[in-house]
C-alpha positions as CSV (number, residue, x, y, z in Angstrom):
1,X,0.0,0.0,0.0
2,X,2.9,2.4,0.6
3,X,4.1,1.6,-2.9
4,X,0.5,2.3,-4.2
5,X,0.6,5.6,-2.4
6,X,3.5,6.6,-4.6
7,X,1.0,6.7,-7.4
8,X,-2.3,7.4,-5.5
9,X,-1.1,10.2,-3.3
10,X,-4.4,10.7,-1.5
11,X,-4.7,7.0,-0.7
12,X,-6.4,6.2,2.7
13,X,-4.1,3.4,3.9
14,X,-5.9,2.7,7.2
15,X,-9.2,2.3,5.3
16,X,-7.5,-0.2,2.9
17,X,-6.0,-2.1,5.8
18,X,-9.4,-2.3,7.5
19,X,-10.8,-3.8,4.3
20,X,-8.0,-6.3,4.1
21,X,-8.6,-7.3,7.7
22,X,-12.3,-7.8,7.1
23,X,-11.6,-10.1,4.1
24,X,-9.0,-11.9,6.2
25,X,-11.5,-12.4,9.0
26,X,-13.9,-14.1,6.6
27,X,-11.0,-16.2,5.2
28,X,-10.1,-17.3,8.7
29,X,-13.7,-18.4,9.3
30,X,-13.5,-20.5,6.2
31,X,-10.1,-22.0,7.2
32,X,-11.5,-23.0,10.6
33,X,-13.9,-25.4,8.8
34,X,-11.1,-26.8,6.5
35,X,-9.2,-30.0,7.2
36,X,-7.0,-30.7,4.3
37,X,-4.6,-28.3,2.5
38,X,-6.9,-28.4,-0.6
39,X,-9.9,-27.5,1.6
40,X,-7.9,-24.5,2.9
41,X,-7.1,-23.3,-0.6
42,X,-10.7,-23.9,-1.6
43,X,-11.7,-21.5,1.2
44,X,-9.5,-18.8,-0.3
45,X,-10.8,-19.6,-3.8
46,X,-14.4,-19.4,-2.6
47,X,-13.9,-16.0,-0.8
48,X,-12.1,-14.3,-3.7
49,X,-13.8,-15.7,-6.8
50,X,-17.2,-16.9,-5.7
51,X,-18.2,-14.5,-2.9
52,X,-16.2,-11.4,-3.9
53,X,-16.0,-12.1,-7.7
54,X,-12.5,-10.9,-8.2
55,X,-11.4,-11.3,-11.8
56,X,-9.1,-10.2,-14.6
57,X,-8.9,-6.5,-15.7
58,X,-10.0,-5.2,-19.1
59,X,-6.6,-3.6,-19.5
60,X,-3.2,-4.2,-18.0
61,X,-2.2,-0.9,-16.4
62,X,-1.1,0.2,-12.9
63,X,-4.7,-0.3,-11.7
64,X,-4.3,-4.0,-12.4
65,X,-1.6,-4.5,-9.8
66,X,-1.7,-1.6,-7.2
67,X,-3.4,-3.2,-4.2
68,X,-5.8,-0.4,-3.5
69,X,-7.1,-0.5,-7.0
70,X,-7.4,-4.2,-7.0
71,X,-9.5,-4.0,-3.8
72,X,-11.6,-1.2,-5.2
73,X,-12.3,-2.6,-8.7
74,X,-12.2,-6.3,-7.8
75,X,-10.0,-6.7,-10.8
76,X,-6.3,-7.5,-11.0
77,X,-3.5,-9.1,-13.2
78,X,-1.3,-11.9,-12.0
79,X,0.8,-9.5,-9.8
80,X,-2.2,-7.7,-8.3
81,X,-4.2,-10.8,-7.5
82,X,-1.2,-12.6,-6.1
83,X,-0.3,-9.7,-3.8
84,X,-3.9,-9.7,-2.6
85,X,-3.7,-13.4,-1.9
86,X,-0.4,-12.9,0.0
87,X,-1.8,-10.1,2.1
88,X,-4.9,-12.1,3.1
89,X,-2.9,-15.3,3.7
90,X,-0.4,-13.4,6.0
91,X,-3.3,-12.2,8.1
92,X,-5.2,-15.5,8.2
93,X,-2.2,-17.8,8.8
94,X,-2.3,-19.5,5.4
95,X,1.3,-20.4,4.3
96,X,1.4,-18.8,0.9
97,X,4.4,-17.6,-1.1
98,X,4.8,-15.7,-4.3
99,X,6.1,-17.7,-7.2
100,X,7.8,-15.7,-10.0
101,X,7.8,-17.1,-13.6
102,X,9.6,-14.9,-16.1
103,X,9.1,-15.6,-19.8
104,X,11.8,-16.7,-22.2
105,X,9.7,-15.6,-25.2
106,X,8.8,-12.0,-26.2
107,X,5.7,-11.9,-24.0
108,X,5.3,-11.0,-20.3
109,X,6.1,-13.2,-17.4
110,X,3.8,-14.4,-14.6
111,X,3.3,-14.5,-10.9
112,X,1.3,-17.1,-9.0
113,X,1.2,-18.2,-5.3
114,X,2.0,-21.5,-3.7
115,X,1.0,-23.1,-0.5
116,X,4.2,-24.4,1.1
117,X,4.4,-25.6,4.7
118,X,7.7,-27.4,4.2
119,X,6.0,-30.7,3.6
120,X,3.2,-30.0,1.1
121,X,3.5,-27.7,-2.0
122,X,0.4,-26.8,-4.0
123,X,0.4,-24.1,-6.7
124,X,-2.5,-21.7,-6.8
125,X,-3.0,-19.5,-9.9
126,X,-5.2,-16.5,-9.1
127,X,-5.5,-15.5,-12.7
128,X,-7.3,-18.8,-13.3
129,X,-9.5,-18.7,-10.1
130,X,-7.1,-20.7,-8.1
131,X,-6.3,-23.5,-10.6
132,X,-3.5,-25.7,-9.5
133,X,-0.9,-26.5,-12.2
134,X,2.4,-28.3,-11.6
135,X,5.7,-26.5,-12.2
136,X,6.1,-28.3,-15.5
137,X,3.1,-26.5,-16.9
138,X,4.8,-23.1,-16.4
139,X,8.1,-24.4,-17.7
140,X,6.4,-25.2,-21.0
141,X,4.1,-22.2,-21.1
142,X,6.9,-19.7,-20.7
143,X,9.5,-21.5,-22.7
144,X,11.7,-22.1,-19.6
145,X,14.5,-24.6,-19.4
146,X,15.7,-26.8,-16.5
147,X,18.8,-24.6,-16.3
148,X,16.6,-21.6,-15.5
149,X,15.8,-23.1,-12.2
150,X,19.4,-23.4,-11.0
151,X,19.6,-19.8,-9.7
152,X,16.8,-20.6,-7.2
153,X,14.5,-17.6,-8.2
154,X,12.3,-18.9,-11.0
155,X,9.4,-21.0,-9.8
156,X,10.7,-20.7,-6.2
157,X,8.7,-19.8,-3.1
158,X,9.9,-16.2,-3.1
159,X,10.5,-14.0,0.0
160,X,8.3,-10.9,0.4
161,X,11.2,-8.5,-0.6
162,X,11.2,-10.1,-4.1
163,X,7.5,-9.5,-4.5
164,X,8.0,-5.8,-3.5
165,X,10.7,-5.7,-6.1
166,X,8.2,-6.8,-8.7
167,X,5.8,-4.1,-7.6
168,X,8.5,-1.4,-7.9
169,X,9.8,-2.6,-11.2
170,X,6.3,-2.7,-12.7
171,X,5.2,0.7,-11.4
172,X,8.5,2.1,-12.7
173,X,7.7,0.6,-16.1
174,X,4.2,2.2,-16.0
175,X,5.7,5.6,-15.3
176,X,8.1,5.2,-18.3
177,X,5.2,4.3,-20.6
178,X,3.3,7.3,-19.3
179,X,6.2,9.6,-20.2
180,X,7.4,10.0,-16.6
181,X,10.8,8.5,-16.9
182,X,12.4,10.8,-14.3
183,X,9.7,9.8,-11.8
184,X,10.4,6.1,-12.5
185,X,14.1,6.3,-11.5
186,X,13.6,6.5,-7.7
187,X,11.3,3.5,-7.8
188,X,13.7,1.5,-9.9
189,X,16.6,2.5,-7.6
190,X,14.6,1.2,-4.7
191,X,14.0,-2.1,-6.5
192,X,17.8,-2.3,-7.1
193,X,18.3,-2.5,-3.3
194,X,15.9,-5.4,-3.1
195,X,17.2,-7.5,-6.1
196,X,20.1,-6.1,-8.0
197,X,20.5,-9.2,-10.2
198,X,17.1,-8.8,-11.8
199,X,17.2,-8.3,-15.6
200,X,13.8,-6.6,-16.0
201,X,14.9,-4.0,-13.4
202,X,18.0,-3.1,-15.5
203,X,15.9,-3.2,-18.7
204,X,13.5,-0.6,-17.2
205,X,16.4,1.5,-16.0
206,X,17.7,1.4,-19.6
207,X,14.4,2.5,-21.0
208,X,14.1,5.3,-18.5
209,X,17.6,6.6,-19.3
210,X,16.9,6.3,-23.0
211,X,13.8,8.4,-22.6
212,X,15.8,11.0,-20.7
213,X,18.5,11.2,-23.4
214,X,21.2,9.7,-21.1
215,X,22.6,7.2,-23.6
216,X,25.6,6.3,-21.6
217,X,23.6,5.1,-18.6
218,X,21.0,3.5,-20.9
219,X,23.8,1.4,-22.5
220,X,25.2,0.4,-19.1
221,X,21.7,-0.6,-17.8
222,X,20.8,-2.7,-20.9
223,X,24.2,-4.4,-20.7
224,X,23.6,-5.2,-17.1
225,X,20.2,-6.7,-18.0
226,X,21.9,-9.0,-20.5
227,X,24.6,-9.8,-18.0
228,X,21.9,-11.3,-15.7
229,X,19.9,-12.7,-18.5
230,X,21.8,-13.2,-21.8
231,X,18.5,-13.8,-23.7
232,X,16.6,-10.9,-22.4
233,X,14.7,-9.6,-25.4
234,X,13.9,-6.1,-24.2
235,X,17.5,-5.2,-23.4
236,X,18.6,-6.4,-26.9
237,X,16.0,-4.2,-28.5
238,X,17.1,-1.3,-26.3
239,X,20.7,-1.7,-27.4
240,X,19.4,-1.9,-31.0
241,X,17.5,1.4,-30.4
242,X,20.7,3.0,-29.1
243,X,22.6,1.7,-32.1
244,X,20.1,3.2,-34.4
245,X,20.3,6.6,-32.7
246,X,24.1,6.5,-33.0
247,X,23.9,5.6,-36.6
248,X,25.2,2.1,-36.1
249,X,22.9,0.1,-38.5
250,X,24.8,-3.2,-38.0
251,X,24.1,-3.3,-34.3
252,X,20.5,-2.3,-34.8
253,X,20.0,-5.1,-37.3
254,X,21.3,-7.7,-34.9
255,X,18.8,-6.6,-32.3
256,X,16.0,-6.8,-34.8
257,X,16.9,-10.3,-35.8
258,X,17.1,-11.3,-32.2
259,X,13.5,-10.1,-31.7
260,X,12.2,-12.1,-34.6
261,X,13.9,-15.2,-33.4
262,X,12.6,-14.8,-29.9
263,X,9.0,-14.3,-31.2
């Protein structure tokens, strides 16, 4: 909610916390009647998707992931709905963790949540009303390889700081798209403190510097993105854009070919 207040400056945080607490109390009541892990997850599913009718947004903007907007509109993308699940689970004592799934194609990545008590692990996908798919489903869907799992981030039960990183990186990206690159930099710098080895963070930094005309820092940021993820499409396209602006057609063609191959 503090991150949301960066964008919604008049946000009433106590009112939103009360709303979260009310939803969590109802979730707790449902959990009290549940015996198995699946029944506990079904209680969350019933609250969000049957009783409250949360669903997907008509358009993927900041409103789709800022917690206050998700609560108000009953609509959210994978990040927004997952953060809501985590906030309620934290209050109700349900052992949920965020699960990041970046994409190895040209499309966006994904975030879901997972019940993990150290013995039982069950994936819960809020964008599909709590559907449970095995990890292999996401490996195939997002063109991931087994080697992607070695770093311990992709498809892992992530710590809260990594979810906060995703919120900051996404809000920074929204500000860049809206032509507010200078306002995006403080958010992205905050994200850097949470996860400095995150390629999309450096890609967004590159895009912000590019918009601001700081080509040198844009180059460094895009190169950092590729350092952490050699196949990161956005950073390759960013370097191609820099090459075009510098009149280096050969470098720009290479980036363009990379985009076609990735798509």
